[in-house]
C-alpha positions in Angstrom: -18.7 29.8 17.6 -22.2 31.3 17.3 -24.0 28.2 18.5 -21.6 27.7 21.5 -21.9 29.0 25.0 -19.7 32.0 25.8 -16.5 30.8 27.5 -15.1 32.5 30.6 -11.5 31.4 31.2 -9.5 32.2 34.3 -5.7 31.9 34.0 -3.2 31.8 36.8 -0.2 29.8 38.0 -2.7 27.6 39.9 -6.3 26.6 39.1 -9.0 28.2 41.2 -12.5 27.0 42.1 -13.8 30.5 41.2 -16.5 30.4 43.9 -17.1 34.2 44.0 -16.8 34.6 40.3 -19.4 31.9 39.7 -21.8 33.5 42.1 -21.5 36.8 40.1 -22.1 34.9 36.9 -25.1 32.9 38.1 -28.0 33.0 35.8 -25.9 33.5 32.7 -25.6 30.6 30.3 -21.9 30.3 29.9 -19.0 27.9 30.6 -16.5 28.9 33.2 -13.1 27.2 33.6 -9.9 27.9 35.4 -6.6 26.8 33.8 -3.1 26.7 35.4 -0.6 28.3 33.0 3.2 28.8 33.2 4.2 29.8 29.6 3.1 31.8 26.6 2.1 28.7 24.8 -0.1 27.5 27.7 -1.7 30.9 28.0 -2.6 30.9 24.2 -3.9 27.4 24.4 -6.1 28.2 27.4 -7.4 31.5 26.2 -7.7 31.2 22.4 -11.5 30.5 22.5 -12.4 32.6 25.5 -15.1 35.2 25.3 -13.9 36.7 28.6 -10.5 36.2 30.0 -10.0 36.5 33.8 -6.3 37.3 34.3 -4.7 37.4 37.7 -1.2 38.6 36.7 -0.2 36.6 33.6 1.3 38.5 30.7 -0.9 39.1 27.7 1.3 40.2 24.8 0.4 41.4 21.3 1.4 37.9 20.0 -1.0 36.3 22.4 -3.8 38.8 21.5 -3.5 37.8 17.8 -4.3 34.2 18.8 -7.6 35.1 20.6 -10.4 34.0 18.4 -13.5 35.3 20.1 -12.4 37.4 23.0 -14.4 40.5 23.9 -13.1 41.3 27.4 -9.9 40.9 29.4 -10.2 41.5 33.1 -7.0 42.2 35.0 -7.5 41.4 38.7 -6.4 44.5 40.8 -5.4 48.0 39.9 -2.4 47.4 37.6 -2.8 46.4 33.9 0.8 46.8 32.7 1.1 43.1 32.0 -1.6 43.4 29.3 -0.8 44.9 25.9 -3.7 47.4 25.8 -2.8 48.8 22.4 -3.0 45.3 20.9 -6.3 44.7 22.6 -7.7 48.0 21.3 -6.6 47.1 17.8 -8.3 43.7 18.1 -11.5 45.2 19.5 -11.0 43.7 23.0 -12.1 45.7 26.1 -9.5 45.8 28.9 -10.7 46.4 32.4 -9.0 46.5 35.8 -10.7 46.4 39.2 -9.9 50.0 40.1 -10.7 51.1 43.6 -10.9 47.5 44.9 -7.9 47.8 47.3 -7.4 51.5 47.5 -7.7 51.5 51.3 -5.2 48.6 51.6 -2.6 50.2 49.3 -2.9 53.6 50.8 -2.6 52.2 54.3 0.5 50.3 53.3 2.0 53.5 51.8 1.2 55.4 54.9 2.6 52.6 57.1 5.9 52.8 55.1 5.9 56.6 55.4 5.4 56.4 59.2 8.0 53.7 59.5 10.5 55.7 57.6 9.7 58.9 59.5 10.3 57.0 62.8 13.3 55.1 61.5 11.7 51.8 62.7 13.9 49.4 60.8 17.1 50.7 62.1 15.8 51.1 65.7 14.4 47.6 65.7 17.6 46.0 64.4 19.7 47.9 66.9 17.4 47.2 69.9 16.9 43.5 69.2 20.6 43.0 68.7 21.6 44.6 72.1 22.6 48.0 70.8 20.1 50.1 72.7 22.5 52.8 73.8 23.8 53.2 70.3 20.4 54.4 68.9 18.7 55.8 72.0 18.1 59.6 71.7 15.5 62.2 72.6 16.2 64.3 69.6 16.0 62.0 66.6 13.2 61.0 64.2 10.6 63.0 62.3 7.3 64.3 63.6 5.1 63.9 60.5 2.7 66.6 61.7 3.4 69.7 59.6 5.7 67.9 57.2 5.1 67.7 53.5 4.2 64.7 51.4 4.2 64.7 47.6 1.7 62.3 46.0 2.4 61.4 42.4 -0.8 60.2 40.8 -4.2 61.2 42.1 -6.5 58.3 41.3 -8.3 56.1 43.8 -5.2 55.3 45.8 -3.6 58.7 45.7 -6.8 60.3 46.9 -7.1 57.8 49.8 -3.5 58.5 50.7 -4.1 62.3 50.6 -7.1 62.0 52.9 -5.1 60.0 55.5 -2.1 62.3 55.3 -4.2 65.4 55.8 -5.8 63.7 58.9 -2.3 63.5 60.3 -1.7 67.2 59.8 0.6 66.9 56.8 0.8 69.3 53.9 -0.1 67.4 50.7 1.3 68.3 47.3 0.0 66.5 44.2 1.4 65.9 40.7 -1.1 64.5 38.2 -1.8 66.3 34.8 -4.8 64.1 34.1 -7.3 65.1 36.9 -9.3 68.2 37.4 -8.1 71.1 39.5 -11.3 71.1 41.5 -9.9 68.1 43.4 -7.4 70.4 45.1 -10.3 72.1 47.0 -12.1 68.8 47.7 -9.1 67.1 49.2 -7.4 70.2 50.5 -4.2 69.6 48.6 -1.9 71.7 46.3 -1.4 70.7 42.7 2.2 71.4 41.6 4.7 70.5 38.9 6.9 67.4 39.2 9.9 69.6 39.9 8.2 71.6 42.6 6.9 68.4 44.3 10.3 66.8 44.3 12.0 69.9 45.7 9.5 70.6 48.5 8.5 67.1 49.7 9.8 65.4 52.8 8.2 62.2 51.5 7.4 61.3 47.9 4.8 58.6 47.5 4.2 57.1 44.0 0.7 56.0 42.9 0.8 55.8 39.1 0.5 52.9 36.7 3.5 51.9 34.7 3.2 53.5 31.3 5.6 54.8 28.8 5.2 58.3 30.3 5.8 57.0 33.9 8.7 54.6 33.2 11.6 55.7 35.4 9.6 58.7 36.6 12.1 58.7 39.5 15.5 58.7 37.8 18.9 60.3 38.6 17.6 63.7 37.7 14.5 63.4 39.9 16.5 62.1 42.8 18.9 65.1 42.5 15.9 67.4 43.0 14.8 65.7 46.2 15.9 66.9 49.7 18.8 65.0 51.2 16.4 64.4 54.2 13.6 63.0 52.0 12.2 59.5 51.7 10.8 57.8 48.6 7.7 55.5 49.0 6.8 53.2 46.2 3.6 51.0 46.2 2.8 51.5 42.5 4.9 49.6 40.0 8.6 48.8 40.1 9.7 50.3 36.7 8.3 53.7 37.8 11.6 53.9 39.7 15.1 53.5 38.2 16.3 51.1 40.8 20.0 51.5 40.1 19.6 55.3 40.4 17.8 54.8 43.7 20.5 52.6 45.1 23.2 55.1 44.0 21.3 58.0 45.6 20.8 56.1 48.9 24.5 55.2 49.0 25.6 58.7 48.3 23.2 60.4 50.7 21.2 62.2 48.0 18.1 61.0 49.9 17.9 59.5 53.3 15.8 56.4 52.9 12.9 54.6 51.2 9.9 52.3 51.8 9.4 50.0 48.8 6.7 47.3 48.1 7.3 46.9 44.4 10.5 46.3 42.5 11.8 46.2 38.9 12.5 42.5 39.1 10.4 40.3 41.3 11.0 38.3 43.4 14.0 40.2 44.7 17.4 38.7 44.2 19.0 37.9 47.6 22.0 40.1 46.7 19.9 43.2 45.8 21.7 46.1 47.7 18.3 47.5 48.9 17.9 44.5 51.2 21.1 45.3 53.2 20.3 49.0 53.8 19.1 50.0 57.3 17.4 53.0 55.7 15.3 51.0 53.4 12.1 49.1 54.3 11.2 46.4 51.8 7.9 44.4 51.6 7.1 41.7 49.0 4.4 43.3 46.7 1.6 43.0 49.3 0.4 46.6 49.6 -3.0 45.6 48.2 -3.4 42.5 50.3 -6.3 41.8 52.7 -8.8 39.0 52.8 -11.7 41.3 52.1 -9.8 43.1 49.3 -9.1 39.9 47.5 -12.7 38.8 47.8 -13.8 42.2 46.4 -11.5 41.8 43.4 -12.8 38.4 42.6 -16.5 39.3 43.0 -16.1 42.4 40.9 -14.2 40.5 38.2 -17.2 38.1 38.0 -19.6 41.1 37.9 -17.7 42.7 35.0 -17.8 39.5 33.1 -21.5 39.2 33.7 -22.1 42.7 32.4 -20.3 42.0 29.2 -22.1 38.8 28.6 -25.4 40.6 29.1 -24.4 43.1 26.5 -23.8 45.8 29.0 -20.9 48.2 29.5 -18.3 47.1 32.1 -18.0 49.7 34.9 -14.2 50.3 34.5 -12.7 50.4 31.1 -9.1 51.1 30.3 -9.6 51.5 26.5 -13.1 53.0 26.1 -12.5 53.7 22.4 -13.3 50.0 21.8 -16.9 50.4 22.9 -18.4 51.9 19.7 -17.0 49.0 17.7 -18.7 46.4 19.9 -22.2 47.9 20.0 -22.4 47.7 23.8 -25.1 49.7 25.5 -24.7 51.8 28.5 -24.8 49.9 31.8 -28.0 50.4 33.7 -28.0 49.9 37.5 
């Protein structure tokens, strides 16, 4: 492999021209290809000789990592990296990076839109009005105000902070639960850091902004839902398995909480018989919270830039498993 050009491989369900990625990699003597994959075997075959793997959303399991012969970097397009076995990559000396911050505005906007739509009961009002039931839902004393209400933000990374900034602008009280960030951020963002229990009990809206990890799997379960106000709403634009979906359905049916706005589910795409789809108090969108034309362009450009840094022997800007760096002899990135 020493006398061959580095190989940058993009895998997805469809091939891509990689225009933006190629621009970012211009001037680097490497081969760049895109391969359509639909199975574990196809992913292994496409990626086994890659130096850098550009991965939209395909799974990269420990068994796949074992087959990678010369891989130094796996780039996961977007914020989430739960489809990549990070521990296996760390053991194999492979850097994993995501494109953190690339669509923070989009995701936080979507979470805020779901929050506002829940507060104003837009789904139920639209269904009633458009089906000729105006009088059934018209009232001067329904719906929530938002101003002065409390939102609990779980996870205070890029997206959680953007969400807090926007909610504070609307006059909301903002509670935060995140044991991994500094308390100084409470002053900077004018929020209150609290325990999980306190957040669930006090919030009118609970908005999830955490990755799917062992520690966050079913973060919202039966016990958590029991702690929430019966007038509270759950907003999820993070990852589906962060919520125990069956527990959520049970809580909604029994009135433990009043409603939810959900962009991400435990199984995707949603089955047509999923009970969440038939609930007037639940707003569902198809995993598009991070979607925008400029956001997708940013992800692709930054993925190419991260690949270019690695191939120049520099440190990628965002690293999920930094403990690998010392083993690869990568120097600090200089702007």
